[in-house]
Structures are given as C-alpha cells and as structure tokens.
C-alpha positions as CSV (number, residue, x, y, z in Angstrom):
1,M,-22.5,2.9,-2.1
2,N,-22.3,-0.6,-3.5
3,S,-21.7,-1.2,-7.2
4,K,-23.1,-4.1,-9.1
5,G,-19.8,-5.7,-8.9
6,E,-19.6,-5.4,-5.2
7,F,-23.1,-6.7,-4.7
8,F,-22.2,-9.7,-6.7
9,N,-19.2,-10.5,-4.6
10,V,-20.9,-10.0,-1.3
11,Q,-23.7,-12.3,-2.4
12,F,-21.1,-14.8,-3.7
13,F,-19.3,-14.9,-0.3
14,L,-22.5,-15.0,1.7
15,S,-23.9,-17.9,-0.3
16,G,-22.2,-20.5,1.9
17,I,-19.3,-21.4,-0.3
18,W,-16.8,-21.6,2.6
19,R,-15.6,-25.2,3.1
20,R,-13.3,-26.4,5.8
21,G,-10.5,-28.2,4.0
22,K,-7.9,-30.5,5.4
23,R,-5.2,-28.6,7.3
24,R,-1.6,-28.9,6.2
25,A,1.3,-28.7,8.8
26,V,0.4,-25.2,10.0
27,R,0.2,-24.8,13.7
28,P,-2.1,-22.7,15.8
29,V,-0.3,-21.0,18.6
30,A,-1.5,-21.1,22.2
31,L,-4.7,-19.1,23.0
32,L,-2.7,-17.1,25.5
33,L,-0.4,-15.8,22.8
34,L,-3.3,-15.0,20.6
35,L,-4.9,-12.9,23.2
36,S,-1.8,-11.1,24.5
37,G,1.0,-10.9,22.0
38,A,-0.7,-11.2,18.7
39,Q,-3.5,-8.7,19.2
40,A,-1.1,-6.2,20.9
41,A,0.7,-5.7,17.5
42,F,-2.4,-4.2,16.0
43,A,-2.5,-1.2,18.4
44,F,0.0,0.7,16.4
45,P,-0.9,3.2,13.6
46,T,-0.5,2.0,10.1
47,T,0.2,5.5,8.8
48,P,2.0,7.2,11.7
49,T,2.8,10.9,11.6
50,G,6.5,10.1,11.6
51,D,6.1,8.4,8.2
52,F,5.4,11.8,6.6
53,I,7.8,14.7,5.8
54,D,6.1,18.1,6.3
55,N,7.2,20.2,3.3
56,K,5.9,23.4,5.1
57,D,3.8,24.4,2.0
58,G,0.5,22.5,2.4
59,T,2.0,19.2,1.1
60,V,3.6,16.1,2.7
61,T,5.8,13.4,1.4
62,H,4.9,9.8,2.5
63,K,8.3,8.2,3.3
64,T,7.1,4.6,2.7
65,T,6.0,5.4,-0.9
66,G,7.8,8.5,-1.9
67,L,4.5,10.1,-3.0
68,T,3.8,13.8,-2.3
69,W,0.3,14.7,-1.3
70,M,-1.8,17.8,-0.9
71,R,-2.9,18.0,2.7
72,C,-6.3,19.5,1.8
73,A,-8.9,18.2,-0.6
74,L,-9.3,20.1,-3.8
75,G,-11.5,23.2,-3.1
76,Q,-10.2,23.6,0.5
77,K,-7.4,26.1,1.3
78,W,-4.3,25.4,3.4
79,T,-4.1,27.9,6.3
80,G,-0.7,27.0,7.5
81,S,-2.0,24.6,10.1
82,S,-5.3,23.2,8.8
83,C,-7.7,23.1,5.8
84,S,-10.5,25.7,5.5
85,G,-13.6,25.6,3.4
86,T,-15.5,22.8,1.7
87,E,-14.3,20.2,-0.7
88,S,-15.3,20.5,-4.4
89,T,-16.8,17.4,-5.9
90,Y,-16.4,15.9,-9.4
91,T,-17.8,13.1,-11.5
92,Y,-15.1,10.5,-12.3
93,E,-14.6,11.9,-15.8
94,Q,-14.1,15.4,-14.4
95,A,-11.8,14.2,-11.7
96,V,-9.4,12.3,-14.0
97,A,-9.1,15.4,-16.2
98,L,-7.9,17.6,-13.3
99,K,-4.4,19.1,-13.5
100,R,-3.1,21.7,-11.0
101,S,-0.1,23.7,-10.0
102,F,0.4,24.0,-6.2
103,A,3.2,24.9,-3.8
104,G,5.3,26.0,-6.7
105,K,5.1,22.7,-8.5
106,S,3.1,21.4,-11.5
107,G,2.3,17.8,-12.2
108,W,-0.4,17.3,-9.5
109,R,-2.9,14.6,-10.6
110,L,-5.5,12.3,-9.3
111,P,-4.0,9.2,-7.6
112,N,-4.6,5.7,-8.8
113,I,-6.3,3.3,-6.4
114,A,-3.1,1.6,-5.4
115,E,-1.7,5.0,-4.4
116,L,-4.8,6.3,-2.7
117,K,-5.3,3.3,-0.5
118,T,-1.8,3.7,1.0
119,L,-3.3,6.6,3.1
120,V,-5.9,4.4,4.9
121,E,-5.3,4.4,8.6
122,L,-6.6,1.0,9.8
123,E,-6.5,2.1,13.5
124,N,-8.9,5.0,12.9
125,R,-12.4,5.5,11.6
126,K,-14.5,8.6,11.1
127,P,-12.1,9.3,9.4
128,A,-9.9,6.4,8.6
129,I,-6.9,8.6,7.7
130,N,-4.2,10.3,9.7
131,S,-6.1,13.5,10.7
132,T,-2.9,15.3,11.9
133,I,-1.4,15.0,8.4
134,F,-4.7,15.4,6.5
135,P,-6.9,17.7,8.7
136,T,-10.7,18.1,8.3
137,T,-11.2,15.1,6.1
138,T,-15.0,15.0,6.6
139,T,-17.0,12.1,8.0
140,T,-20.0,12.8,5.8
141,N,-18.4,13.2,2.4
142,S,-15.4,11.1,2.8
143,A,-15.4,8.9,-0.4
144,F,-12.6,10.1,-2.6
145,W,-12.2,9.3,-6.3
146,S,-9.1,7.5,-7.6
147,S,-8.1,7.7,-11.3
148,S,-8.6,3.9,-11.8
149,P,-11.4,2.5,-13.8
150,Y,-12.9,-0.8,-12.6
151,V,-12.1,-3.4,-15.2
152,G,-15.0,-5.6,-14.2
153,N,-17.6,-3.0,-15.2
154,T,-16.9,0.1,-17.4
155,D,-19.6,2.1,-15.7
156,F,-17.7,2.0,-12.4
157,A,-14.4,3.3,-11.0
158,W,-12.4,2.9,-7.8
159,F,-12.6,5.0,-4.7
160,V,-11.6,4.9,-1.1
161,Y,-14.2,5.5,1.6
162,F,-12.2,7.4,4.3
163,L,-15.1,7.1,6.7
164,N,-14.0,3.5,7.5
165,G,-11.2,2.7,5.1
166,N,-13.0,0.5,2.6
167,V,-11.8,0.3,-1.0
168,Y,-14.7,-0.1,-3.5
169,N,-15.9,1.0,-6.9
170,Y,-18.7,3.4,-7.6
171,L,-20.8,4.7,-10.6
172,R,-18.7,7.2,-12.6
173,L,-21.6,9.6,-12.8
174,N,-21.5,10.3,-9.0
175,S,-19.7,13.3,-7.7
176,L,-17.0,12.9,-5.0
177,P,-14.1,15.0,-3.6
178,V,-10.5,14.4,-4.6
179,R,-7.0,14.7,-3.1
180,L,-4.2,15.2,-5.6
181,V,-0.7,13.7,-5.6
182,R,2.5,14.1,-7.5
183,A,5.5,11.7,-7.9
184,S,8.4,11.0,-10.1
185,Q,7.8,8.1,-12.5
186,S,10.3,6.0,-10.7
187,L,8.3,6.2,-7.4
188,A,4.7,6.1,-8.7
189,I,2.9,3.0,-7.7
190,G,1.2,1.2,-10.6
191,L,-2.1,-0.6,-10.9
192,S,-0.5,-3.8,-11.9
193,T,2.0,-6.1,-10.0
194,P,4.2,-7.1,-12.9
195,N,6.6,-10.1,-12.7
196,K,9.6,-7.7,-12.6
197,D,8.4,-6.4,-9.2
198,F,9.0,-9.9,-7.7
199,A,12.2,-11.9,-7.0
200,D,11.7,-15.7,-7.2
201,N,13.4,-17.3,-4.3
202,K,13.1,-20.8,-6.0
203,D,11.6,-22.3,-2.9
204,G,7.9,-21.6,-3.3
205,T,8.3,-18.0,-2.1
206,V,8.7,-14.6,-3.8
207,M,9.9,-11.2,-2.5
208,H,7.9,-8.2,-3.5
209,K,10.7,-5.6,-4.3
210,R,8.5,-2.6,-3.6
211,T,7.7,-3.5,0.0
212,G,10.4,-6.0,0.9
213,L,7.8,-8.5,2.0
214,V,8.3,-12.3,1.2
215,W,5.2,-14.2,0.3
216,Q,4.3,-17.8,0.1
217,R,3.2,-18.4,-3.5
218,C,0.4,-20.8,-2.4
219,A,-2.5,-20.3,-0.1
220,V,-2.4,-22.3,3.1
221,G,-3.5,-25.8,2.4
222,Q,-2.2,-25.8,-1.2
223,T,1.2,-27.5,-2.1
224,W,4.0,-25.9,-4.1
225,T,4.9,-28.3,-6.9
226,G,7.9,-26.4,-8.2
227,S,5.9,-24.5,-10.8
228,S,2.4,-24.2,-9.5
229,C,0.1,-24.7,-6.5
230,S,-1.9,-27.9,-6.3
231,G,-4.9,-28.8,-4.2
232,S,-7.5,-26.6,-2.5
233,A,-6.9,-23.8,0.0
234,D,-7.9,-24.4,3.6
235,T,-10.3,-22.0,5.2
236,Y,-10.2,-20.6,8.7
237,T,-12.2,-18.3,11.0
238,Y,-10.4,-15.0,11.7
239,D,-9.2,-16.1,15.2
240,E,-7.9,-19.4,13.8
241,A,-6.2,-17.5,11.0
242,I,-4.2,-15.1,13.1
243,A,-3.1,-17.9,15.3
244,L,-1.4,-19.7,12.4
245,T,2.3,-20.3,12.4
246,D,4.4,-22.2,9.8
247,S,7.8,-23.6,9.0
248,F,8.4,-23.3,5.3
249,A,11.3,-22.6,3.0
250,G,13.7,-22.6,5.9
251,H,11.9,-20.0,8.0
252,S,9.5,-20.2,10.9
253,D,8.4,-16.5,11.2
254,W,5.5,-16.7,8.7
255,R,2.4,-14.8,9.7
256,V,-0.9,-13.5,8.4
257,P,-0.4,-10.1,6.7
258,N,-2.2,-7.0,7.8
259,A,-4.7,-5.5,5.5
260,N,-2.3,-2.9,4.0
261,E,0.3,-5.6,3.3
262,L,-2.2,-8.0,1.8
263,A,-3.7,-5.2,-0.4
264,S,-0.2,-4.5,-1.8
265,I,-0.3,-7.5,-4.0
266,V,-3.8,-6.8,-5.5
267,K,-3.6,-6.5,-9.3
268,Y,-6.1,-3.7,-10.2
269,D,-5.9,-4.2,-13.9
270,A,-7.4,-7.7,-13.6
271,V,-10.4,-9.5,-12.0
272,Y,-11.3,-13.1,-11.2
273,P,-8.6,-13.2,-9.9
274,A,-7.2,-9.8,-9.2
275,I,-3.7,-11.0,-8.6
276,N,-0.6,-11.9,-10.6
277,Q,-1.2,-15.5,-11.5
278,D,2.4,-16.1,-12.5
279,Q,3.6,-15.3,-9.0
280,F,0.6,-16.7,-7.2
281,P,-0.9,-19.5,-9.3
282,N,-4.2,-21.1,-8.7
283,T,-5.3,-18.4,-6.3
284,P,-9.0,-18.9,-5.2
285,N,-11.5,-16.3,-6.4
286,N,-12.3,-15.4,-2.8
287,A,-11.7,-13.0,0.0
288,F,-8.6,-13.7,2.2
289,W,-8.3,-12.9,5.8
290,S,-5.9,-10.2,6.9
291,S,-4.6,-10.0,10.5
292,S,-6.3,-6.6,11.0
293,P,-9.3,-6.3,13.3
294,Y,-11.9,-3.7,12.4
295,V,-11.8,-1.0,15.0
296,G,-15.5,-0.1,14.5
297,N,-16.9,-3.4,15.5
298,A,-15.0,-6.2,17.4
299,D,-17.1,-8.9,15.6
300,Y,-15.6,-8.0,12.2
301,A,-12.1,-8.0,10.6
302,W,-10.5,-6.8,7.4
303,S,-10.3,-9.0,4.3
304,V,-9.0,-8.5,0.8
305,S,-11.0,-9.9,-2.2
306,F,-8.8,-11.5,-4.9
307,S,-11.8,-11.8,-7.2
308,S,-12.4,-8.1,-7.4
309,G,-9.7,-6.2,-5.4
310,Y,-12.0,-4.9,-2.7
311,V,-10.6,-4.2,0.7
312,Y,-13.3,-4.3,3.3
313,H,-14.4,-5.2,6.8
314,Y,-17.8,-6.7,6.2
315,F,-17.1,-10.3,7.1
316,N,-17.9,-11.6,10.6
317,R,-14.8,-13.2,12.3
318,N,-16.6,-16.5,12.5
319,L,-16.7,-16.9,8.7
320,N,-14.2,-19.2,7.1
321,L,-11.8,-17.7,4.5
322,P,-8.5,-18.7,3.0
323,V,-5.1,-17.3,4.1
324,R,-1.8,-16.4,2.5
325,L,1.2,-16.1,4.8
326,V,4.0,-13.5,4.7
327,R,7.3,-12.7,6.3
328,A,9.5,-9.6,6.3
329,S,12.9,-10.0,4.6
330,Q,15.6,-9.9,7.2
331,S,17.6,-7.4,5.1
332,L,14.7,-5.2,4.5
333,G,12.4,-5.3,7.5
334,Y,8.8,-4.3,7.1
335,W,9.8,-1.3,4.9
336,P,13.0,-1.2,2.9
337,S,16.1,0.1,4.7
338,L,16.9,3.1,2.5
339,T,14.5,5.1,0.3
340,V,15.6,7.9,-2.0
341,I,13.0,10.5,-3.0
342,K,13.5,13.0,-5.8
343,N,11.9,16.4,-5.5
344,G,11.9,19.8,-7.0
345,T,11.2,21.3,-10.5
346,G,14.4,19.7,-12.0
347,T,15.5,16.2,-12.8
348,G,18.5,14.0,-12.2
349,T,19.7,10.7,-10.9
350,V,21.0,9.3,-7.6
351,S,23.4,6.4,-7.3
352,S,25.0,4.8,-4.2
353,N,28.3,3.3,-3.1
354,P,28.1,0.4,-2.3
355,N,25.7,-0.3,-5.2
356,G,22.0,-0.7,-4.6
357,I,20.4,2.7,-5.3
358,S,20.2,3.7,-9.0
359,C,17.3,6.3,-9.0
360,G,16.1,6.4,-11.9
361,T,15.0,2.9,-11.7
362,T,15.8,1.7,-8.2
363,C,15.0,4.2,-5.5
364,I,14.5,1.7,-2.7
365,N,17.0,-0.9,-1.5
366,G,18.0,-2.8,1.6
367,F,21.4,-2.6,3.2
368,S,22.8,-4.4,6.3
369,S,22.1,-2.5,9.5
370,G,24.8,0.0,10.3
371,K,26.1,0.1,6.7
372,K,27.5,3.5,5.6
373,V,26.1,4.3,2.2
374,T,27.3,7.3,0.1
375,L,24.7,8.8,-2.2
376,N,25.7,10.7,-5.3
377,A,23.4,13.2,-7.1
378,M,23.9,13.9,-10.8
379,P,21.6,16.6,-12.3
380,D,20.4,16.4,-15.9
381,A,21.8,18.9,-18.4
382,D,18.9,21.4,-17.8
383,S,18.9,21.1,-14.0
384,V,21.0,21.7,-10.9
385,F,21.3,19.8,-7.7
386,V,20.3,22.0,-4.8
387,R,20.3,20.0,-1.5
388,W,19.7,16.8,0.5
389,E,16.8,16.6,2.9
390,G,15.7,14.0,5.5
391,D,18.3,11.6,6.8
392,C,21.0,13.3,4.7
393,T,21.6,17.0,4.7
394,G,23.8,19.5,2.9
395,T,24.3,21.0,-0.5
396,K,27.3,19.0,-1.8
397,P,26.4,16.4,-4.5
398,S,27.6,13.5,-2.2
399,C,26.1,12.6,1.2
400,T,26.7,9.6,3.5
401,V,24.0,8.0,5.6
402,T,24.3,5.2,8.1
403,V,21.5,2.8,7.1
404,K,19.1,1.6,9.7
405,K,15.5,0.5,9.2
406,G,13.4,3.4,7.9
407,K,16.0,5.8,6.5
408,Y,14.7,8.3,3.9
409,V,16.7,10.8,1.9
410,T,15.3,13.4,-0.5
411,A,17.4,14.8,-3.3
412,V,16.2,18.2,-4.5
413,F,16.8,19.1,-8.2
414,E,15.7,22.4,-9.6
415,S,15.3,23.5,-13.2
416,A,18.2,25.6,-14.6
417,L,15.7,27.1,-17.1
418,N,13.8,29.2,-14.5
C-alpha cells in the first residue's frame, strides 16, 4: 500500500545516507540499565482502557485528547457490547463528504490524520488498536481513511493501517473503511503545529502546550546558538539511541521519545521537512528514532519521518538515524494534570479558580499535585448546564476537584431549544 511519496522516502533512507557524526556530550547508560529498566517501560499500553470514558451509547471519549469516537466502523452496528456486520468502504472523496448523526448527536466527521493516529496502540498488532474499546477492527481491511490530503502529492491522502499501526498515504481512488469522530473546536487536534502551541523556555527548549512535553529544539549533535541549530545531527543505532542520556538546560532527565510522543510534533501541512521550523530549526529531512520497539519483529523499531510525516517500523535497529530528546514537564507529567471536556448538544464555557482553565480556548492545564481547583460552568444563552461527569460529579454549576496526574472532567451542556 505504498504511495509514490513513501517509495521515494524508503529508497532515500536505504540509499546509505546515514553517517556517524561526532558525538556531543550525550552519555550512553550502562548496558544493564538498557536491558532491564529501559526496555521494561515499553511493556505498558499506549492507549489503555482507563484512558477512555465509556459513554454507554456506542461511543467513547478519549481522555488524553478530549475526542469522542464511534466504537464501530461506519457500516457496522453497535450491539451494546460489540460491533456487528461489515465495514462500509469509501474512496477518499466519498469519505471526507460523510456527515452523520449518532447517539443523539450531530457533528460526526472523518478525523484528520493527527487525530486518527492517537488511537494507535503500539503494544498491539493485528490489530494495533485497543480492541476492548474498538471491538472487531478487522485484520484484513484495517487501513482507515483520515480527512487529510497529502501535501506532497495531490493524488494521495493520509490513512492509518491498524494492522500494525503504520501511518502512510494512499491513492485517493482506493476504497477504505472509516471511523468517525466529533469534538468541540477547542479540543480538536489540528494538522499543523503552530507557534502558539509552544512556549519558548529561552534555553534551547520548548514546551508543547497540548501534551506538556518539553523538547530540545536541536537534534542530538547540533548546537543551539540562541536562535538556531548549528552543525550536523549525530546518528545512532536504535540500541545506542535509547541508551542516551543528557544534561541540558538545567535538567538531566532527557530521553528518547516514544513513537506517539515523537509523532505529536509532525506538521502534516508541510513536507521536507514536516515539522515547525521556527521551533525546530535546521531539522534534517530524515527519519528519527523513537524509543518504541516494534512488537511484530524484535529486529525493528518505530521511527518518524520528518521529511514526509510517516510513522513506521520498517527500519532495522542496526541502521543509524538521528535523535531528538524530550522530557516531561514536572508540573504536567506525561499528560497535563487537568483536562476539561465539553459534551452535549449545547454550548458554554468552563473557567477555573485558581486560573488556568478557560475552556473555550484553554481546556488543558497543569496544577501542582494536590491542588484543589474549582471549575465553573457558564452556558451560552441558548443552552443550559446539565451536569459534571468524570472526576467531578453533580448538577451544580460549580465543582471542585483535587488535581493529580490524569484528572479529567466533562461538562455537559444541552441546547435549550430542543
């Protein structure tokens, strides 16, 4: 299922361009740590069942993104516990035109590629998706369309291959199944990674506000000059890469990101490179190692191409690729501390005391562990506030939650016009 663009990139990478550059002061840890502690971290699911809210109507809400998904592919029927029937298939043009009402709600649509790839379960294959949450995703027809055209070739568009989790593009004329999503505009994940999504720490690092992850702006081997990245990126085998540690910008907990983390900074409205060059200047047009091994074959591991945006497992661990290091913000952890999700047929806003949530525009924010945060719901003129769900409950417009890592609150607004 390779497009012309993918074939070009694979040939480009296999043409022997990898060069071992000079190492900067980045230290490999002991082999014992590599074999025991580092690998053990990869045994945990990347989309665990606990990260989803079962809405009891054939839909689930993904806590880490706020997106609400149909549990069945379009064409299947939700039985109350599983999906029956066979998926319908559509060309790309047919798929992007789909609009549906389901579970009492309108606004269902085809997800873009940045949204769809958040469902990939790196610890599974056949299918590479949480099959408890999304039952009967087939292993023979498991390539699902996204709504995103591939900017490198107008004949192609992006899809996720849930057989193994690869993210590719494919000829638009081909017919594939679809899974629909809905989200408020404040929670939808865009194709781009605009400058406003990053906070410049003024030390050669930036924090990605959507994930709470802090990134080194330069690839390992390059030097931050205060405004750009100079020099060439070093390259490493997979085993060398995941053994790297670093002390930079006053922190020593830098590590190689997993595939989902690394894919979160892909810019799908650009190619060559497919990354925000203001935030990550002088990024090589190459694949970068992630820390995620491929569960289907121990000789391979996941990488993300910043020339095209592909997320794939096709490279042998002995090949040399560049690396970009990441760390989790101490205030936010891997996922932000408090996420507010708005649901229902109505509209409104949610604010917080102390300040930090203003949803509308800011629906995710970090608070110190143990902090008590009061959320206040304000319905719009044509709506009513109904209830809180998740880590806050009740029908009063105010609700207090004690913030710890991974707190999720849903504010339900219903239309007053029904």
